[in-house]
C-alpha positions in Angstrom: 47.8 -13.0 -2.5 45.6 -10.3 -4.2 43.0 -8.7 -2.0 39.7 -7.4 -3.4 39.4 -3.6 -3.9 37.7 -1.3 -1.5 35.1 -0.6 -4.2 34.3 -4.3 -4.7 33.9 -5.0 -1.0 31.6 -2.0 -0.6 29.6 -3.1 -3.6 29.3 -6.6 -2.1 27.9 -5.1 1.2 25.3 -3.1 -0.7 24.3 -6.1 -2.8 23.9 -8.2 0.4 21.5 -5.6 1.8 19.6 -5.5 -1.5 19.3 -9.3 -1.7 17.9 -9.4 1.9 15.2 -6.9 0.9 14.4 -8.8 -2.4 13.4 -12.0 -0.5 10.6 -10.2 1.4 7.1 -10.8 0.2 3.9 -8.8 -0.1 2.2 -9.0 3.3 -1.4 -8.3 4.3 -2.4 -6.8 7.7 -6.0 -7.0 9.0 -5.1 -4.8 12.1 -4.5 -1.1 11.5 -2.2 -1.0 14.5 -0.1 -3.8 13.1 0.0 -2.1 9.7 1.1 1.2 11.2 3.8 -0.6 13.2 5.3 -2.0 10.0 5.5 1.2 8.0 6.8 4.7 8.4 5.2 8.1 7.7 1.6 7.6 6.5 -0.8 9.9 4.7 -4.6 9.5 4.8 -7.3 10.5 2.2 -10.6 11.0 4.1 -12.6 11.9 0.9 -14.2 14.6 3.0 -13.5 17.2 0.3 -15.9 15.5 -2.2 -19.3 17.0 -2.9 -22.0 14.5 -1.8 -24.2 15.7 -4.7 -21.6 15.2 -7.4 -20.8 12.3 -9.7 -17.2 11.7 -10.7 -17.0 10.4 -14.2 -13.4 9.3 -14.6 -10.2 8.6 -12.7 -9.5 11.2 -10.1 -6.1 12.5 -9.0 -6.1 12.3 -5.2 -3.7 13.0 -2.3 -3.3 10.8 0.8 -1.5 13.4 3.0 1.7 14.2 1.1 1.4 11.2 -1.3 -0.3 11.4 -4.7 -2.3 8.6 -6.3 -5.3 8.0 -8.7 -8.6 6.3 -8.0 -10.9 4.9 -10.7 -13.8 2.5 -11.2 -14.5 -0.2 -13.7 -14.4 -2.1 -15.9 -18.0 -1.5 -16.8 -18.8 1.9 -15.5 -16.2 4.6 -14.7 -18.6 6.7 -12.5 -17.9 7.1 -8.8 -20.1 8.7 -6.0 -19.4 10.0 -2.5 -21.5 8.4 0.3 -21.7 8.6 4.0 -23.7 8.0 7.2 -22.7 11.3 8.9 -22.8 14.7 7.3 -19.3 15.8 6.3 -17.7 12.4 6.7 -17.7 10.9 3.2 -16.4 7.8 1.6 -16.1 6.8 -2.1 -18.0 4.1 -3.9 -18.7 2.9 -7.5 -21.8 3.5 -9.7 -22.0 -0.1 -10.7 -22.3 -2.7 -7.9 -20.3 -5.2 -10.1 -17.4 -2.9 -10.6 -14.2 -2.4 -8.5 -12.6 0.7 -7.1 -8.9 0.8 -7.9 -6.3 3.0 -6.2 -3.1 3.2 -8.3 -0.3 5.4 -9.7 1.6 5.5 -6.4 5.0 6.9 -6.1 8.0 4.6 -6.1 8.6 5.4 -2.4 5.2 3.9 -1.3 5.8 0.7 0.7 2.4 0.3 2.2 -1.3 1.0 1.2 -4.5 0.3 3.0 -7.8 1.6 4.3 -11.3 0.8 5.4 -13.1 -1.4 2.9 -16.8 -2.3 3.2 -20.1 -2.2 1.3 -22.8 0.5 0.9 -26.3 0.5 -0.4 -27.8 2.4 -3.4 -28.0 5.6 -1.4 -24.4 5.4 -0.3 -25.2 4.4 3.3 -23.2 1.6 4.9 -24.6 -1.8 4.4 -22.8 -4.1 6.9 -22.6 -7.9 6.7 -21.5 -8.4 3.1 -18.0 -9.4 2.0 -15.5 -7.5 -0.1 -12.4 -8.7 -1.9 -9.3 -6.5 -1.6 -6.3 -7.1 -3.9 -2.9 -5.6 -3.6 -0.2 -5.6 -6.3 3.5 -4.7 -5.8 6.4 -3.9 -8.1 7.8 -7.4 -7.9 4.7 -8.7 -9.6 3.3 -10.2 -6.4 -0.5 -10.2 -6.2 -2.3 -10.9 -2.9 -6.1 -11.0 -2.4 -8.0 -11.1 0.9 -11.7 -11.5 1.5 -13.1 -9.4 4.3 -16.1 -11.3 5.5 -19.1 -9.6 7.1 -17.4 -6.2 6.4 -18.2 -3.2 8.5 -17.4 0.5 8.2 -14.3 0.1 10.3 -13.0 -3.1 8.5 -9.3 -2.3 7.8 -6.9 -4.0 5.4 -3.4 -3.0 4.5 -0.5 -4.3 2.3 3.2 -3.8 2.9 6.1 -4.7 0.6 9.8 -4.0 0.4 9.4 -3.3 -3.3 6.8 -0.6 -3.9 3.0 -0.8 -4.1 1.4 -0.6 -7.6 -2.3 -0.8 -6.8 -5.0 -1.7 -4.3 -8.5 -2.6 -5.5 -11.8 -3.5 -3.8 -14.9 -5.2 -5.1 -18.1 -6.5 -3.4 -19.0 -10.1 -3.1 -22.8 -10.7 -3.2 -25.5 -12.7 -4.8 -27.6 -11.8 -7.8 -30.5 -10.7 -5.5 -28.3 -8.4 -3.4 -27.3 -4.9 -4.4 -24.2 -3.6 -2.5 -21.4 -1.4 -3.7 -17.7 -1.6 -2.9 -16.5 1.3 -0.8 -13.3 2.8 0.5 -12.8 5.2 3.4 -9.6 6.7 5.0 -7.3 5.4 2.3 -3.7 5.3 3.5 -0.3 5.4 1.8 2.9 4.9 3.7 6.7 5.0 3.1 9.2 2.6 4.6 9.7 2.4 8.3 13.1 3.3 9.8 15.5 0.3 9.2 15.8 -2.3 12.0 19.0 -2.2 14.1 20.1 -5.5 12.5 20.0 -3.8 9.1 22.3 -1.0 10.3 24.6 -3.6 11.9 24.9 -5.4 8.5 25.7 -2.2 6.8 28.2 -1.1 9.4 29.8 -4.6 9.3 30.3 -4.2 5.6 31.8 -0.8 6.0 34.1 -2.1 8.7 35.3 -4.8 6.3 36.0 -2.1 3.7 38.1 -0.2 6.2 40.0 -3.4 7.3 40.8 -4.3 3.7 42.0 -0.7 2.9 44.4 -0.8 5.9 45.8 -4.2 4.8 46.4 -2.9 1.3 48.2 0.1 2.7 50.4 -2.1 4.9 51.3 -4.4 1.9 52.2 -1.4 -0.2 54.4 0.2 2.5 
């Protein structure tokens, strides 16, 4: 009887782990605590470095802690403005109330993305009570949208995937007579959490099988 090689057994163990990860789906979290429990190291972009008197005319390169990304507005108007209710604590909003803010160009290590999403008025001040639609896209092609009804300044939404995040966008939902702008505050990017003990057990089991097969091959060749 011919036994599989050590290399093939190890490859099978790795493929088993990969297959387990591939079956996971893009997940949405409405609780910041639950989101943070599902991810690892997280960086936050507070937007507090923006100048409240400036207009930003095109996509901006930004940092959420150690993690780079880009934020843009559109499709009609690319302009973005800082806003805020408290001096020095800014957020970011679009120029056109019908446009969306899109955070994208994340690194391939980014497994989670989220933040506070809500609406503001023409002056950039918070305008609670309106809804926003937040959409996440990941590297598997999965797209998930969630409507935050009656949004407030502290309305949090986050997405987690075992692929990697591609983008997160936010747009406001309002009637023709209403004028509110989609807004993001404290945008977060996260890497993967430490693997669960069961994942380690699966890998160790595969490595143990590799060792057992190697010993059996050596005994047969002796």
